[in-house]
C-alpha positions in Angstrom: 209.1 90.3 164.9 212.5 91.3 166.0 213.1 94.9 167.5 214.9 95.8 164.2 212.3 94.8 162.1 210.2 96.8 164.1 212.3 100.1 163.8 212.7 99.3 160.6 209.0 99.6 159.9 209.0 102.7 162.2 211.0 104.4 160.3 209.4 103.7 156.9 206.3 104.8 158.0 208.0 108.5 159.4 209.6 108.6 156.0 205.9 107.9 154.3 204.5 110.5 156.7 207.5 113.1 156.3 207.1 112.7 151.9 203.9 113.1 152.5 202.2 109.8 151.7 200.2 109.7 155.0 197.9 113.2 154.0 198.2 115.9 157.3 194.1 116.4 156.5 193.8 113.3 157.8 194.4 114.8 161.5 191.7 117.9 160.8 189.6 116.5 163.7 192.3 116.7 166.2 192.6 120.4 165.3 188.9 122.0 165.8 188.4 123.7 168.6 185.4 121.7 170.8 183.6 125.1 170.9 184.1 126.8 168.4 184.0 124.2 166.2 186.6 125.6 163.8 190.6 125.4 163.6 192.6 126.3 166.4 193.5 129.6 166.8 196.0 130.8 169.6 195.6 127.7 171.3 195.4 127.8 175.4 196.1 124.2 177.5 193.7 123.6 180.1 194.7 122.2 183.5 193.0 119.0 182.6 195.3 119.1 179.3 192.5 119.8 176.8 192.9 122.3 174.4 190.9 125.4 173.6 191.2 128.6 171.5 192.3 131.5 173.1 189.0 133.7 172.3 186.5 130.9 173.1 188.2 131.3 176.6 187.4 134.7 176.6 183.4 134.1 175.5 183.5 131.4 178.5 184.7 134.0 181.2 182.5 137.1 179.8 178.8 137.6 180.9 177.3 138.5 177.8 177.9 139.2 173.9 178.6 143.0 174.1 181.1 142.5 176.5 182.9 139.5 174.6 183.1 142.1 171.7 184.2 145.2 173.6 187.1 143.4 176.0 188.5 141.5 173.5 190.7 144.3 171.8 192.9 141.9 170.2 191.1 139.7 168.7 189.3 139.1 165.1 186.3 139.8 166.6 187.2 143.8 167.6 188.3 144.0 163.9 186.0 146.5 162.3 187.0 144.5 158.9 186.9 141.0 159.9 183.8 138.7 159.1 183.5 137.8 162.9 182.5 141.7 163.7 179.1 141.4 161.1 178.6 137.6 161.5 177.3 136.2 165.0 180.0 134.0 166.4 179.3 129.9 166.3 181.2 129.6 169.6 178.8 132.6 171.4 175.5 130.6 169.7 177.0 127.6 171.9 178.2 130.0 175.4 174.2 130.6 174.9 173.4 127.3 174.5 175.4 126.5 177.6 174.0 129.4 179.0 170.3 128.2 178.3 171.0 124.7 179.5 172.2 125.9 183.2 169.9 122.8 184.3 172.3 120.2 183.5 175.5 122.5 183.8 177.9 121.8 186.5 177.1 124.0 190.0 180.2 125.6 189.4 179.7 126.9 186.0 175.6 128.0 186.9 177.4 130.1 189.4 179.9 131.9 187.1 177.3 132.0 183.7 174.9 133.8 186.5 177.1 135.7 188.7 176.3 139.5 189.2 180.3 140.1 189.2 181.3 141.2 185.7 184.8 138.5 186.3 184.3 134.7 186.5 187.1 132.2 186.7 185.5 128.7 186.9 183.9 127.3 183.5 183.5 123.9 182.5 186.0 122.1 180.3 184.2 121.8 177.1 186.2 118.5 176.5 185.8 116.4 179.9 183.3 118.8 181.6 186.0 118.9 184.6 185.4 122.5 186.7 188.4 124.9 185.2 189.3 127.7 187.7 192.1 129.8 186.9 192.2 132.0 189.8 193.0 135.2 190.2 195.4 135.8 187.0 192.7 134.5 184.7 193.6 133.5 181.3 197.3 134.2 181.8 197.9 131.5 184.2 197.6 129.1 180.8 199.9 128.0 178.9 200.2 128.6 174.8 199.8 125.4 173.4 202.6 126.3 170.6 202.9 122.8 169.1 199.5 122.4 168.3 200.1 125.9 166.6 202.4 124.5 164.4 200.7 121.4 163.6 197.5 123.9 162.7 199.8 126.1 161.0 201.3 123.3 158.9 197.8 121.9 158.0 196.7 125.7 156.9 199.4 125.2 154.8 199.0 121.7 153.2 195.0 123.0 152.7 196.3 126.0 150.6 199.4 124.0 148.9 198.4 125.4 145.3 199.3 129.1 146.9 203.0 129.2 147.2 204.6 131.3 150.0 206.9 133.7 147.8 210.7 135.3 148.9 210.1 138.6 150.5 213.6 139.3 149.0 213.4 138.6 145.6 213.4 141.3 142.8 211.1 140.6 139.6 210.8 137.9 138.8 209.8 136.7 142.3 211.1 132.9 143.4 209.1 130.6 145.4 210.4 130.7 149.2 212.1 127.5 150.5 212.8 128.9 153.8 211.4 131.1 156.7 213.8 133.5 159.2 212.3 133.1 162.9 214.0 135.9 163.8 214.0 138.4 160.6 210.4 137.4 160.1 210.9 136.8 156.6 210.6 134.2 153.9 214.0 133.8 150.9 214.6 131.2 148.5 218.0 129.4 148.6 219.9 132.2 146.8 218.4 135.2 148.7 218.9 133.4 152.1 222.5 132.7 151.4 222.7 136.4 150.3 221.1 137.4 153.5 222.4 135.1 156.3 225.9 134.8 155.1 228.2 132.1 156.5 230.3 133.3 160.0 227.6 136.4 160.7 225.5 136.8 163.7 222.5 135.9 161.3 223.8 132.7 160.1 223.0 131.5 163.7 219.4 132.6 163.4 216.7 129.9 163.3 214.9 128.8 160.0 212.3 126.6 159.6 209.8 125.5 156.1 208.1 128.3 154.3 205.9 129.4 156.6 203.7 132.7 157.5 203.8 132.1 161.2 206.7 134.2 162.7 205.2 134.0 166.5 207.9 133.5 169.0 207.7 129.7 170.6 208.7 130.8 174.2 207.2 129.4 176.9 207.2 131.9 179.5 205.9 130.8 183.2 202.3 132.2 184.3 203.7 133.0 187.8 207.1 134.3 187.4 206.5 136.2 183.8 209.9 136.8 183.2 211.3 133.5 183.5 211.2 130.9 180.6 210.1 127.2 181.6 213.0 124.9 182.0 211.5 122.3 184.4 208.9 119.6 184.2 207.1 119.1 187.3 206.0 115.3 187.7 203.5 116.2 190.2 201.4 118.7 188.6 202.4 117.0 184.8 203.7 120.6 183.5 206.3 122.7 182.9 207.7 125.2 185.6 210.6 127.7 186.3 213.7 127.5 188.6 211.4 130.0 190.8 208.5 127.8 191.4 210.5 125.3 192.0 212.9 127.0 194.6 210.0 128.8 196.9 206.8 128.6 194.8 203.8 126.2 194.7 206.0 123.6 193.5 208.4 124.2 195.9 208.1 120.6 197.9 207.3 118.7 194.1 209.6 116.4 192.4 210.8 117.8 189.2 213.3 116.9 186.5 215.0 118.7 183.6 212.9 120.0 180.9 215.2 117.7 178.3 214.9 114.8 180.6 210.8 115.0 180.3 211.3 115.7 176.7 212.7 112.5 175.8 211.0 110.3 178.4 207.5 111.6 176.7 209.2 111.6 173.6 210.0 108.1 173.4 206.7 106.9 175.4 204.6 109.1 172.3 206.8 107.7 169.9 206.4 104.1 171.1 202.9 104.7 171.4 202.7 105.8 167.8 204.7 102.8 166.7 201.9 100.8 168.4 199.3 102.2 166.8 201.0 102.2 163.1 202.5 98.1 163.8 198.4 97.4 163.9 197.7 99.0 161.0 196.5 95.8 159.5 195.1 94.1 162.1 192.6 97.5 162.6 191.7 96.8 158.8 191.0 93.7 159.6 188.6 94.2 162.3 187.5 96.8 160.5 186.3 94.2 158.0 184.8 92.1 161.0 183.1 95.3 162.1 181.4 95.6 158.4 180.9 92.2 158.4 179.2 92.3 161.6 177.3 95.5 160.6 175.8 93.3 157.6 174.6 90.5 160.2 173.3 92.9 162.5 171.1 94.7 159.9 169.8 91.0 158.4 169.2 90.0 161.9 167.4 93.1 163.0 165.4 93.1 160.2 164.4 89.1 161.0 163.7 89.8 164.5 161.5 93.1 163.2 159.3 90.7 161.1 159.2 87.6 163.9 157.6 90.3 166.4 155.3 91.1 164.0 154.5 87.5 162.8 154.1 87.1 166.8 152.1 89.8 167.4 149.9 89.0 164.7 149.2 86.2 165.8 148.5 86.9 169.0 146.0 89.5 167.4 144.3 86.7 165.6 143.9 84.7 168.6 142.8 87.7 170.5 140.0 88.8 167.8 139.0 85.1 167.9 138.3 84.9 171.4 136.9 88.4 171.2 134.3 87.1 168.7 133.4 84.0 170.5 132.5 85.8 173.5 130.4 88.2 172.0 128.5 85.9 170.0 127.8 83.8 173.3 126.7 87.3 174.9 124.2 88.3 171.7 122.8 84.8 172.5 122.1 84.7 175.7 120.6 88.7 175.8 118.6 87.3 172.9 117.3 84.5 174.7 116.2 86.6 177.8 114.4 89.1 176.1 112.4 86.6 174.4 111.5 85.1 178.1 111.1 89.0 179.6 108.9 89.5 176.2 106.5 86.1 176.9 106.1 87.3 181.0 105.0 90.8 179.9 102.2 89.2 177.4 101.0 87.4 179.7 100.7 89.8 182.4 98.9 92.0 180.2 96.3 89.2 179.3 95.7 89.3 182.7 94.4 92.8 182.4 92.6 92.1 179.4 90.5 89.6 181.1 89.4 92.0 184.0 85.7 91.5 183.0 86.2 88.6 185.1 86.0 90.8 188.0 83.1 92.3 187.1 81.4 88.8 186.0 82.7 87.7 189.6 80.9 90.1 191.3 77.4 90.0 189.5 77.7 85.7 190.7 78.3 87.2 194.1 74.7 88.5 193.7 73.1 85.1 192.8 70.6 84.1 196.2 70.1 80.7 194.9 72.7 78.5 196.8 72.4 75.3 194.4 73.2 77.7 191.2 75.6 79.7 193.2 77.6 76.7 193.7 77.2 75.5 190.4 78.4 78.8 188.9 81.1 79.8 191.4 83.0 76.6 191.7 84.7 77.2 188.3 85.0 80.7 188.7 87.1 80.1 192.0 89.5 78.2 190.5 90.1 81.2 187.5 90.3 83.6 189.8 92.1 81.8 192.5 94.7 81.0 189.8 95.3 84.9 189.2 96.2 85.2 192.5 98.7 82.8 192.9 100.7 84.6 189.7 100.5 87.6 191.8 101.8 86.3 194.8 104.7 84.5 193.2 105.9 86.7 190.6 109.1 85.9 188.9 110.9 87.8 186.4 111.4 84.8 183.2 114.6 86.2 182.8 117.9 87.5 184.8 119.1 90.7 183.5 122.5 90.6 185.2 125.3 89.5 183.0 127.3 88.5 185.8 128.7 85.4 184.2 130.2 87.1 181.5 131.9 89.2 183.9 136.0 88.8 181.8 138.7 89.2 184.5 141.6 89.7 182.4 144.0 90.9 185.1 146.2 87.9 184.6 146.4 88.2 181.0 147.6 91.8 181.4 150.2 91.1 183.9 151.4 88.5 181.0 150.8 90.7 178.6 153.5 93.6 180.0 155.5 91.1 181.0 155.6 90.1 177.6 159.6 89.9 176.7 161.9 88.0 174.1 162.8 85.7 177.0 166.0 86.2 176.9 166.8 88.4 180.0 169.9 89.6 180.4 171.6 88.0 183.4 172.7 90.2 186.3 176.4 90.2 186.7 178.3 87.9 189.0 180.0 89.2 192.3 184.2 87.7 192.6 184.4 86.4 196.4 187.8 87.5 197.1 187.6 85.6 200.7 187.7 82.8 198.2 189.5 83.6 196.0 193.7 83.2 196.0 196.5 83.6 193.2 200.0 82.1 193.0 201.1 80.3 190.4 197.7 79.8 189.4 194.7 81.3 190.3 191.5 79.7 191.9 188.9 82.6 191.4 185.3 81.9 193.0 182.3 84.3 192.6 178.6 84.3 193.4 175.8 84.9 191.7 173.2 87.5 192.6 169.8 85.8 195.0 167.4 87.3 192.3 169.7 86.5 189.4 167.7 83.9 186.9 169.6 80.6 186.2 172.7 80.8 183.5 174.0 78.2 181.1 177.8 79.1 181.9 180.6 82.0 183.2 182.9 83.6 181.5 186.3 84.8 183.1 188.5 87.2 181.8 191.7 88.0 183.3 195.0 90.3 181.9 198.1 91.4 183.4 198.3 94.6 185.2 201.3 96.6 184.1 202.4 100.2 185.8 201.3 103.6 184.0 204.6 104.1 182.3 204.5 100.9 180.3 200.5 101.1 179.3 201.1 100.1 176.0 202.5 96.8 177.3 199.2 96.2 179.4 198.2 92.4 178.2 195.2 91.9 176.2 191.9 89.7 177.6 192.4 86.2 178.4 189.0 84.2 178.0 188.2 81.3 180.3 185.1 80.7 178.6 182.6 77.5 179.3 182.5 77.6 182.9 179.8 75.9 184.6 180.3 76.1 187.9 180.8 79.0 191.0 184.6 78.8 190.3 187.6 78.0 187.9 191.2 77.9 187.9 193.5 80.2 185.9 197.1 78.4 185.0 200.5 79.8 184.2 200.5 83.2 186.1 203.9 85.3 186.2 205.4 85.6 189.6 205.1 88.9 191.0 202.6 90.1 189.2 199.4 92.1 189.3 196.4 90.5 187.4 192.8 91.9 187.1 189.7 89.3 186.7 186.2 89.6 186.1 183.6 87.5 184.9 180.1 87.8 183.4 177.2 84.8 183.3 175.7 84.0 179.5 172.1 82.2 178.9 170.6 81.8 175.7 173.8 83.1 174.4 173.2 86.1 175.7 175.8 87.5 177.9 175.3 89.7 180.7 177.1 92.5 182.3 181.1 92.3 183.7 181.4 92.2 187.3 183.5 94.6 188.7 187.3 94.0 188.1 188.9 92.7 191.0 193.1 92.8 191.3 195.2 90.1 192.9 199.2 90.1 193.0 201.2 86.7 192.6 203.8 85.7 194.7 207.0 87.1 194.7 208.2 83.2 193.8 206.9 80.2 192.7 205.1 77.9 195.2 206.6 75.4 197.3 204.7 72.2 198.0 204.4 70.4 200.9 202.7 68.2 203.8 203.4 68.3 207.4 206.4 66.0 208.7 205.0 63.5 211.2 208.4 61.8 211.8 210.3 65.1 212.7 209.4 67.3 215.6 206.3 65.5 215.5 204.8 65.0 219.4 201.8 62.9 219.0 200.9 64.1 222.9 200.3 67.5 221.9 200.2 67.9 218.4 197.2 66.5 216.4 197.5 66.1 212.5 194.9 66.5 210.2 194.3 63.3 208.1 195.9 64.7 204.9 198.7 66.4 207.1 197.8 69.8 205.6 196.6 71.0 209.1 197.9 71.0 212.8 196.5 71.5 216.2 198.0 71.7 219.5 196.3 70.9 222.4 197.2 69.4 225.9 198.4 65.6 226.4 198.3 63.1 229.0 201.7 63.6 229.5 201.6 67.5 230.4 198.4 66.3 232.9 200.8 63.8 234.3 203.6 66.4 234.8 201.3 69.2 235.5 202.2 69.0 239.7 205.5 70.0 238.7 204.6 73.1 236.9 205.0 75.9 239.5 203.1 79.2 238.8 204.5 81.8 236.5 206.1 79.1 234.5 205.7 78.3 230.5 205.1 75.5 228.8 207.5 74.5 225.6 206.7 75.1 222.1 206.1 72.1 220.2 207.6 72.1 216.5 206.6 70.7 213.4 208.6 70.8 210.0 207.1 70.5 206.2 208.1 66.9 204.9 210.0 68.9 201.5 213.4 70.7 201.7 214.8 73.8 200.0 218.5 73.3 198.9 218.4 76.1 196.0 216.1 78.5 194.6 213.6 81.0 195.4 210.4 79.3 197.0 207.0 80.9 198.4 204.3 78.8 200.3 201.5 80.2 202.4 199.4 79.4 205.1 196.2 80.4 208.0 196.7 80.9 211.1 193.4 80.5 213.3 192.6 84.0 215.3 192.2 81.8 218.2 195.7 80.4 218.2 197.7 81.5 221.9 200.9 81.8 220.2 202.6 80.6 217.1 205.9 80.7 215.2 206.5 80.4 212.2 209.3 80.5 210.0 212.1 78.6 208.5 214.7 75.9 209.8 218.3 74.1 208.8 218.2 70.2 208.8 222.0 70.5 209.7 220.9 71.0 213.2 217.5 69.4 213.7 218.2 66.4 214.8 220.3 67.0 217.6 217.5 69.5 218.7 214.8 67.5 218.2 216.8 64.5 219.4 218.3 66.5 222.8 215.9 65.2 225.9 214.5 68.4 227.9 212.8 68.7 231.0 209.3 69.8 229.6 208.4 71.3 233.3 211.6 73.2 233.4 211.0 77.0 232.3 214.2 76.6 230.5 212.9 74.1 228.4 213.5 76.4 225.1 214.9 79.4 224.7 212.5 80.5 222.3 209.6 80.9 224.6 208.0 83.8 223.2 206.9 85.4 226.1 209.1 88.3 225.4 207.5 88.7 221.9 210.3 87.8 219.7 213.2 89.5 221.8 214.9 86.3 222.0 216.1 87.0 218.3 218.3 89.9 219.9 220.5 87.7 221.7 220.3 84.6 218.3 221.6 81.6 219.3 223.8 79.9 216.5 223.1 76.5 218.0 219.5 77.0 217.3 218.2 75.8 213.7 215.0 78.2 213.4 214.5 81.6 212.1 211.0 82.3 213.0 208.4 85.5 213.8 205.9 85.2 216.4 202.3 85.1 216.0 199.6 84.7 218.9 196.6 86.5 220.1 195.5 88.4 217.0 199.2 90.1 216.3 202.2 89.6 214.6 205.5 90.6 216.5 208.8 91.4 214.5 211.7 90.9 216.1 213.5 93.5 217.5 217.8 94.1 217.1 217.8 91.6 214.1 218.4 94.8 211.7 216.1 93.3 208.7 212.8 94.5 209.8 210.9 96.3 206.7 209.5 99.2 207.3 210.0 99.3 211.0 211.5 100.4 213.6 212.5 99.5 217.2 209.8 100.8 219.1 207.3 98.3 220.7 204.4 99.8 218.4 206.2 99.8 215.6 206.9 95.5 215.9 203.2 94.7 216.7 201.0 94.2 213.5 197.7 93.1 212.8 197.7 89.2 212.1 197.2 89.1 208.2 194.6 86.6 207.1 197.1 84.5 205.5 201.1 85.0 206.3 202.7 84.0 203.0 207.1 82.9 203.3 209.8 83.6 200.8 212.9 82.1 201.0 215.8 83.1 198.7 217.9 80.7 199.4 221.4 81.9 197.5 220.7 85.1 198.8 219.8 83.7 202.1 217.2 85.6 203.2 213.6 85.1 204.3 210.8 87.3 203.8 207.3 87.2 205.5 204.1 88.3 203.5 200.6 89.3 203.7 199.7 87.0 201.2 196.3 88.6 200.4 197.9 92.0 199.4 201.6 90.5 198.9 203.2 93.1 200.7 206.6 92.1 202.7 206.0 93.1 206.5 209.2 91.5 207.4 212.4 90.3 206.2 216.1 89.4 207.7 219.4 87.4 206.9 219.0 83.7 207.3 221.9 81.3 207.6 221.0 78.6 204.4 223.5 75.4 205.0 222.1 72.1 203.8 218.7 72.1 203.4 216.0 74.7 204.6 212.8 73.4 205.8 209.5 75.3 206.6 209.2 75.6 210.2 206.3 76.1 212.3 206.2 76.1 216.2 202.8 76.0 218.6 202.5 76.5 222.2 199.0 76.5 224.3 195.9 76.3 221.9 196.1 77.0 218.4 196.2 75.8 214.6 198.2 76.1 211.5 196.4 75.3 208.0 198.5 75.0 204.9 196.9 76.8 201.9 195.3 74.4 199.5 198.0 75.6 196.4 200.6 74.5 198.6 199.3 71.3 199.7 196.7 70.2 196.3 199.1 68.7 193.9 201.4 66.7 196.7 198.0 65.4 198.4 196.2 64.1 195.0 199.8 62.2 194.7 199.5 60.8 197.3 196.1 59.5 197.2 196.9 58.4 193.7 199.7 55.9 195.2 197.0 54.8 197.8 
């Protein structure tokens, strides 16, 4: 939809509101005081921008109900005829509840509520619970919310629309009023208004509004300077102030703007926000329909889940009952068998007691003196007695009374039952790894799962563009990358020089976990420039070693240097070995990034012009001479102060964990000529941006996209990324700089 169509639509909606097609009663909930739950009465704006009735603020600042009614002489509660003097105030009941709930209130509320000091100035905002400290001036430091007061009045008028406001000047029959004069504090019909406000008289300049009974003046006076009207807006405190506040008051060092400018800006922002909300009316209705469908589905699926859980537990109950009956049956059978065996043994021993006559008989046999007769009788008798004796010596119960084999260990089952769940545990949120993630025209976002997390089916990455606060209504919606099955993913088509926010969550068995903490990345100020190191231009195979993919270069001492070591004098410095990219720039704005190994002794990074490269690389120089290269790097970039026109390089120096800003170049961003300001910590990744048309080169911290240094450069012919290494060191290009070209090279191989 075009801008003209948007404005037409917005105008029609405003017209609908003006004509009353959008009823004002729909905004009733916005006009209710959060304390008394009634329409606002003399609303005051708190520092946190929430509004509260004047009487409610007073009640919050008083210790008890009696003080509230006795000190508020001008309020409705002090009026004997007011219903509020006979009925307990709803706001006071809420105040009682706030006092009784001191354990959950903020510390400042507890201090002010239970203080023995009759005057308190601190209370929690009922809207956001932030502590509000009114200071010594108390309520007088708060502004009246005239706008809200006017809206409440219009709402009251709409609510009693059947009762018209009549003209105060008409003779009977009285006509209905069409205007109310804020200066005369009276309402008029059309004829009476013309009569009492004739054209050309001072009264014709009076302010008039629609029919109303509210004639309170709409003049905001400064709380700190009571005789001054507010005429400026403090952008720091976000509140109206007077000129005395700006000259020598609490806002002296704050940034302020004129009231008309603040009015225009805030009104435009509010209008845009309202326009946005109104323009999304169809979308909201569609989403409401979708939510209603979701409510029905939730109801049905919830009932189905309840039935399934009941069925599962009923099944478990049946299995437990069956096992219980079987185990109890085994115990009963074993108990019956053992009791029978023991009872049989008892009967046997009782039989032994019943055979006690055997002992007497044996004693009588012992009296026999005839040996042959004794032997004849005693043999059988001895066998019987011996058998009874052995039974007594070898006593064993016929059954074991212990039921140890029937002890039931249910500890494992109890643990399983306690861990009984729906089988779909909510996955733990992943953590985005900022050290492995990097964002350019495309973004490589990496994350890792918590160590104790359950296996997941996939991850879902969401990202959106973050805009400045004044353009919040234009903030992009979350874009979704679903179906990611690894610990990273690639995001394409990102805008340059923009901030993006990323978050990720896991999914397992169609259950989504919580989002990871949001992480923001800033994209480069220009498209990424792709290249590899050029092994044919400036490459010194004796001292520079290229990686197989030509995306990294390392400096080391070679055989030629060892053979020339006898000529190297103490205190001399060996030369820089240069290497450039294999692709040049002849127009546009380009960005590339790389890493310098922390252990590197000295590395130069920047750009070079092809107009002088061939002469520079092919001019023979003595490698053992300390004058082999102007750009020795020993003075941490001081050679740029006397920049040589024949030199093709524009470089900054990196070495020993520091980045050195050249002096005397007149182009440093945020640095001065002091030595301390020119030495910065080496960023984890360094970015270079070349603007060919403007003839400027910029050096960035590639992680935060903060510009560290910029300078003018003569862009003639073709410009190349350039690097110089001295001593031990290494440079590695970022993957996004080399990925496409490397893939292309592998394809041709």
